[in-house]
N, C-alpha and C positions, 0 to 999 in steps of 0.2 A: 404748375408745380410738377416736377418730375415724379414718376411713380414706377414701381416694379410690380408686375403681375406674375405670380408664381403658379405654375401648372405642372401636372404630371399626367402622361398619357392623354393629353388634350383636355384635361379637366382642370379648370382654374380652382385653386384651393385657397389663395389669399391674394390680396392687393394691398401694397404698402406705399404710402406717400413718403417721399424723401424730404424731410423737413429739417434735418440736422446736417451740420458740416461733415459728420462722420457717422455712417451707418454700417454696423457690423452684421455679417451673415455667417451662420454656422449651426452645428448641431446642439451646442450647449444652450441651456435656457436663458442665459443672460444676454445673448445676442439680440440685436434689434429685429432681425429677420431670422426666425428659428426654423430650420428644416431638420426634422427628427428622422434621419436616415443614416445608416452605417457608412454609406458612400460619401457622406458629407463630414468633413473634419470638424472638430469642436469649435475652432476659430478658422473658418474656411477662407473668407474674403472680406474686404471692406470697400464700401462705396464712399468716395470723398467728393463732396460738392464744393465747387469753386465758382461762385457767381451762378450762371445759368447752366454750367456744365458739370458733368459727373464722371469721375474717373473710377474705374474698377481695378482693384489690386488684389491679386491672389496672395494669401498669407502662408505661403509654403505648404499648401494643403497636400494631403496624400494623393488624391486622385486628380488634382488640377482643376482649373477654371477655364471654361471655353466661351468664346464669343463668336457667334455665327459659325460654329464648328471648328474654330481655330484656338489652340491653347494660347493663353495670354498670361503675362506676369503683371503688367499694368497697362491699361488702355483707356482712352477717352471714349465713352459710350456715345453712340449716335441714336437718334430717335428710331424706334422699332428694332434695335439690336436685340438678339436673343442670347442671354447668358445661360450656359448649360453647366449644371453641377450634378453629377451622377445622372439619374433618370429625370431630374427636375429641369424644367425650362422656365426661365425668368425673363419675361419680355420687358424691355426698358421703353417707357413712353415719356418723351419730353418734347412736346410740340413747340415750346418757346425757344428751344436751343437753336443757336445759329450753326448750321452744319458746315459753314465755311465753303472754301473752294471745292473741296472734294472730301472723300472719307477721311483722309489723313491730314488735311489742311485746316487750320483753325484761324478764324478771324474773330476777334472779340473786342468789344468796346465797353467802357464804363466810366462814369464821371468820378467815381470814388477812388479809383486807382487801378493799377494793374493787378489782375487776379493771377498770381504766380506763386511758386514756392517762396517762403520767407527768405531763403538764402539768396534769392535774386537781388534783393535790396533795392529794387527800382521803386521810384515814387512818382505819383502823378503830378502833372503841372497844376498850378492853381486854377480853380474853376472860374474865378472872378476875373476874366480877361475880356473886356468889352470889345477890343479890337478883333479878337479871334473869331467872333461870331460872323464877321463879314467875309472871312476867308473861305474859299471852297477849294478842296483838293481831293484827289482820289489815288488809289493804287490800281494800276492796270496790270493784269497778269499776262506775261508774254509767252510762257511755255507751260507744258503739262496739259492735263485734261481740261483745265479751266482757262486755257489761253483765250484772250480777248475779253475776259470779264473785268469789269471795273468795280471797285469797292470804294464808295465815298467815305472820306474821313470826316465824319460829322460829329464824333464824340471828342472829348478832351484827350482820351487815350484809346488807341486801337492796337491790340497785339496781333501779330501775324506770325505764322510759322507752324512747325510740327513739334508738339510737346516731346521733350526728351532728346530731340535732334537739334533744332535751332529755333529759338523764339526771339523776336524783336518787338519793341514797342515804339509806336509813332505817337508823339505827343504834340498837341496843338498848343502853341505859345502865342503871346500877344503879337509877336513880329514874325511868325512863320511856324514851320514844323521841324521837329528834330526826331532822330531815330537813335535807339540804344539797344544793345544786346541784353536780353533778360535771362535766357536759359539755354542750356545745351552746350556740348563740347564743340560742336561745329559752329564757329562764329559766322554770322551772316556778313555779306560784303556790300559796300556802297561804292559803285563805280570801280569795282575790283579791289578795293581796300577793305580789310577786315574791320568790322564795327565792334568796338569795345563797350564797356559799361558807361563810358562818358558819352553823352549825347552828341550826335553829329547833325549839323544843319542840313536840311533837305532843300534842293533847288529843283525847279521845274525841269523835267527830263532826266533826273537822276535814275540810275539803274541799281536795283537791289536784287540780291540773290540769297535765298534762304532754302536750305536743304534741297538744293538742286532745282528750285523753281525760280525763274527770273521774273521780276516785276519792275514796273516803271512808276516813279512818282510824278504825277501830273497836277499842276496847280494853275488855277484860272487867274 
């Protein structure tokens, strides 16, 4: 279970388990994580949990929210990230999260469906597909820091991409795999053609590109 460890000047003052979909942080007493300091806005930031992942969003605070020394508006937190608000440091611990290809690349799978903003409107394929269990496939990264890495497509739905830039979902169906665009203004491409919300069938050797990262679909 993800948690936040709040400290000031190296002294830990509280530890908070993230159990809700939405956890607020700020100076006012009704926040889930209360930091009583004038450098902290009344409603400073919010932590949104989606599956195993946690997004941090600054709520237009006066002094800003920083992650690892960099000002952020909204960011997916990685295990051991340090959130800085005023003089307070809040360490994010989530050993169960899948860090993906690299710090900005996310690969996520789940049998219940795609964990994405409601506006995406994407739905998972039925879980009860006996033929699907026999299929084996993977996504091979061809470019970027994670070039050469293979990610097995073992779940019903696997989402790949960078939140806010380009996110696609690969769904295992009884007779193969399909890919669809989920989130982001930059549409991913399949063999050079833009992928829309309608699922496109994947074939062995197909080339995918998301947010500048090239990948290949490999099916046994």
